[in-house]
C-alpha positions as CSV (number, residue, x, y, z in Angstrom):
1,X,-34.6,-41.9,9.2
2,X,-36.1,-38.8,7.4
3,X,-34.6,-36.6,10.1
4,X,-31.2,-38.3,9.6
5,X,-31.2,-37.6,5.8
6,X,-32.5,-34.1,6.3
7,X,-29.7,-33.5,8.8
8,X,-27.2,-35.0,6.5
9,X,-28.4,-32.8,3.6
10,X,-28.2,-29.7,5.8
11,X,-24.7,-30.7,6.8
12,X,-23.6,-31.1,3.2
13,X,-25.0,-27.7,2.3
14,X,-23.4,-26.0,5.3
15,X,-20.1,-27.8,4.5
16,X,-20.4,-26.6,0.9
17,X,-20.7,-23.0,2.1
18,X,-17.6,-23.4,4.3
19,X,-15.6,-24.8,1.4
20,X,-16.8,-22.1,-1.0
21,X,-16.1,-19.3,1.5
22,X,-12.6,-20.7,2.1
23,X,-11.9,-21.0,-1.7
24,X,-13.0,-17.4,-2.2
25,X,-10.8,-16.1,0.6
26,X,-7.9,-18.0,-0.8
27,X,-8.4,-16.7,-4.3
28,X,-8.1,-13.1,-3.1
29,X,-4.4,-12.7,-3.3
30,X,-2.7,-9.3,-3.0
31,X,-0.1,-8.6,-5.7
32,X,2.8,-6.4,-4.8
33,X,3.3,-3.4,-7.2
34,X,6.5,-2.3,-5.4
35,X,9.5,-4.7,-5.3
36,X,11.2,-3.0,-2.3
37,X,14.3,-2.3,-4.4
38,X,13.7,0.1,-7.2
39,X,10.9,1.8,-9.2
40,X,10.4,-1.0,-11.7
41,X,6.8,-0.9,-12.9
42,X,6.5,2.8,-12.2
43,X,7.1,6.0,-14.3
44,X,6.9,9.8,-14.1
45,X,5.7,12.4,-16.5
46,X,8.7,14.1,-18.3
47,X,7.3,17.6,-17.3
48,X,7.0,16.8,-13.6
49,X,9.7,18.0,-11.3
50,X,9.0,15.8,-8.2
51,X,11.9,13.5,-7.1
52,X,11.2,9.8,-6.5
53,X,13.8,7.4,-5.1
54,X,14.0,4.3,-3.1
55,X,15.8,4.4,0.3
56,X,16.2,1.4,2.6
57,X,13.3,-0.4,0.9
58,X,11.0,2.7,1.0
59,X,9.8,4.9,-1.9
60,X,10.4,8.6,-1.0
61,X,8.8,11.5,-2.8
62,X,10.1,15.0,-2.4
63,X,10.3,18.3,-4.2
64,X,7.8,20.1,-6.5
65,X,4.4,18.7,-7.6
66,X,4.4,15.5,-9.5
67,X,3.2,11.9,-9.5
68,X,4.6,8.4,-9.6
69,X,2.4,6.5,-12.0
70,X,2.0,2.7,-12.5
71,X,3.2,1.6,-15.9
72,X,-0.2,0.0,-16.5
73,X,-3.1,2.3,-17.2
74,X,-6.0,-0.2,-17.5
75,X,-6.9,-0.8,-13.9
76,X,-10.8,-0.9,-13.6
77,X,-12.2,-2.8,-10.6
78,X,-9.9,-3.5,-7.7
79,X,-8.8,-3.3,-4.1
80,X,-5.7,-1.1,-4.0
81,X,-3.8,-0.4,-0.8
82,X,-0.7,1.4,0.3
83,X,1.3,1.5,3.5
84,X,2.4,5.1,3.7
85,X,3.4,8.0,5.9
86,X,3.2,11.7,5.3
87,X,5.4,14.4,6.9
88,X,4.2,17.1,9.2
89,X,2.6,19.8,7.0
90,X,2.9,17.4,4.1
91,X,0.3,16.5,1.5
92,X,0.0,13.5,-0.8
93,X,-2.7,11.4,-2.4
94,X,-3.4,7.8,-3.5
95,X,-4.6,8.3,-7.0
96,X,-6.6,5.7,-9.0
97,X,-8.2,5.4,-12.4
98,X,-6.0,8.3,-13.3
99,X,-4.7,9.6,-16.6
100,X,-1.0,9.9,-17.3
101,X,-0.5,13.7,-17.3
102,X,1.7,16.4,-15.8
103,X,0.9,18.4,-12.6
104,X,-2.3,17.3,-11.0
105,X,-3.7,14.7,-13.4
106,X,-7.4,13.9,-13.9
107,X,-8.6,11.0,-11.9
108,X,-9.8,9.9,-8.5
109,X,-7.8,10.6,-5.3
110,X,-7.9,9.1,-1.8
111,X,-6.3,12.0,0.3
112,X,-3.1,11.5,2.3
113,X,-2.8,14.5,4.7
114,X,-2.4,14.9,8.4
115,X,-1.5,18.5,9.1
116,X,-1.2,20.4,5.7
117,X,-2.9,23.8,5.3
118,X,-5.4,22.0,3.1
119,X,-8.0,20.9,5.6
120,X,-9.1,17.8,3.7
121,X,-7.5,14.9,5.6
122,X,-6.5,11.3,5.1
123,X,-9.4,9.0,4.3
124,X,-11.2,11.5,2.0
125,X,-12.3,11.0,-1.6
126,X,-11.0,14.3,-2.7
127,X,-13.3,16.6,-4.6
128,X,-16.5,14.7,-3.8
129,X,-19.0,16.4,-1.5
130,X,-19.9,14.5,1.6
131,X,-16.8,12.3,1.2
132,X,-14.4,14.7,2.9
133,X,-12.8,14.0,6.2
134,X,-11.6,17.0,8.3
135,X,-10.5,15.1,11.5
136,X,-7.0,13.9,11.8
137,X,-7.2,10.1,11.7
138,X,-3.4,9.5,11.6
139,X,-0.6,11.7,13.1
140,X,2.1,12.9,10.7
141,X,5.2,10.7,10.2
142,X,3.2,7.6,11.2
143,X,2.9,4.5,9.0
144,X,-0.7,3.6,8.1
145,X,-2.6,1.5,5.6
146,X,-5.1,3.2,3.2
147,X,-7.2,0.9,1.1
148,X,-9.4,1.8,-1.9
149,X,-12.0,-0.6,-3.3
150,X,-13.5,0.5,-6.7
151,X,-16.2,-1.6,-8.4
152,X,-17.9,0.3,-11.1
153,X,-19.1,3.6,-9.6
154,X,-19.0,2.2,-6.0
155,X,-16.0,3.5,-4.0
156,X,-15.0,2.5,-0.5
157,X,-12.0,3.9,1.4
158,X,-10.6,2.4,4.6
159,X,-7.9,3.8,6.9
160,X,-6.3,1.1,9.1
161,X,-9.4,-1.1,8.4
162,X,-11.9,1.6,9.3
163,X,-14.3,2.7,6.6
164,X,-14.1,6.4,6.0
165,X,-16.0,6.6,2.6
166,X,-18.6,4.3,1.1
167,X,-20.2,6.1,-1.8
168,X,-21.4,6.1,-5.4
169,X,-19.5,8.4,-7.7
170,X,-21.3,11.5,-8.6
171,X,-22.0,12.2,-12.3
172,X,-19.0,14.5,-12.7
173,X,-16.6,11.8,-11.5
174,X,-18.3,8.7,-13.1
175,X,-16.3,9.1,-16.3
176,X,-13.2,7.8,-14.5
177,X,-13.8,4.1,-15.2
178,X,-10.1,3.0,-15.7
179,X,-6.6,4.3,-15.6
180,X,-3.3,4.3,-13.7
181,X,-2.5,4.1,-10.1
182,X,-0.4,7.0,-8.9
183,X,1.2,8.5,-5.7
184,X,1.2,12.3,-5.4
185,X,4.1,14.5,-4.3
186,X,2.2,17.7,-3.6
187,X,4.7,20.5,-2.9
188,X,8.3,21.1,-1.8
189,X,7.2,21.2,1.9
190,X,6.0,17.6,1.6
191,X,7.7,14.2,2.0
192,X,5.7,11.1,1.3
193,X,7.0,7.6,2.0
194,X,5.6,4.3,0.8
195,X,6.8,0.9,1.8
196,X,4.0,-1.3,0.3
197,X,1.7,-1.0,-2.7
198,X,-0.6,-3.9,-3.4
199,X,-3.6,-4.7,-5.6
200,X,-6.3,-7.3,-6.0
201,X,-8.0,-7.0,-9.4
202,X,-11.7,-7.7,-9.4
203,X,-14.1,-8.7,-12.2
């Protein structure tokens, strides 16, 4: 009888874990930040010259340097992913905790670059030593998913589910605790395309 009750207790505990795990998974719901139709929820700096438009359900960035910023500028802890492609010789970036500013704004950047003359490739945490990728992970003009998880000073970057960066922010970057999301248009030779932008906000 003792064995029976012990087994029952263990079964209840294990069942509890299954239920909790299931509830946690269900609570993590990705929220779309791009509606597939227009740039509602996004803005550009008035001094930037980049061109942003929606074609056939895809955001397309061309022209001189500039950024497409989320309207909200209070994102702190999150999972933030984009489905994106970059042109041959093109350069872009998935910015986060970024200030609303012209040119190349202060903030954190997950690089998007397959073949640009800048050797820092997709999957890098730009400007952070030991977090730079120099191998081509994705060919140009190919759709891929890049996901950033930011919790405090802990940053993880994944490309198509593969972890490329798992690091603690260095002191010179630790001041970026909250801000906008942004997509970079780097130069006139670049074309960046985005068909999904999603976020899960975390405590």
